[in-house]
Phi, psi and omega in degrees: 000129179285132180263132175272118182292137177234138181240155179294125185302321182294326179290322178295313179300318181295318178297320178296315180296314181300317181295321181299334182272345185292143173258109184239154175286160177303324179295316179298316179301318182294315180297313181295317180297318179296315179295319180296320179299319179293309182296330180296339177288340186242341184237122183283085183205152179298147178299326179298316178295317178300319177301319178298315179292323178293318178298318177296320179298314180298318179298311181297320178299314181299321179292313181297314187267351185052051186214134178283127181299336181294340182269353186301320182294348180275349182276161174299158186308316183298317181290320176301313180298320179298315180293321179295322177296318179298317180293323178299319180293319178298315179299314179301316179300318179296317181291325178300324182291340182249010175298140177291321179238112181304333180291353177273006183305315182293324177295321177294316179302319180294319179296316180294319179299314179298317179297317180298312181299320178295317181293323178296319179297315180297319180296319179296317178296320180295316182288329179288330176291324180292321183272342184267000000 
């Protein structure tokens, strides 16, 4: 049986508000919007809220790795994938904390995994078009 993921409404509202207040570069906005559009296909949440969680994820990743997310695309594919996996895990952890029902954790993990795999596939296709 497919589980419909439910998140705490107040956490969703807070993520939307927080994102609306952020001052981002056009590049950051573009990256976040693209990622939110992708994750919205797998996670039942407003794109604005997903953008908020992605922005928090990017911030936390930068602090943990002492690395600007804008530089990730300059790394070799293996390293890029490793960083993307780390960010995917941070995002998943953030979303797990706002699940309405903790027992939906495995369904959320599956949704994040599918989104990550889809994004990796899209990135691979994009890079093969650039080099081909």
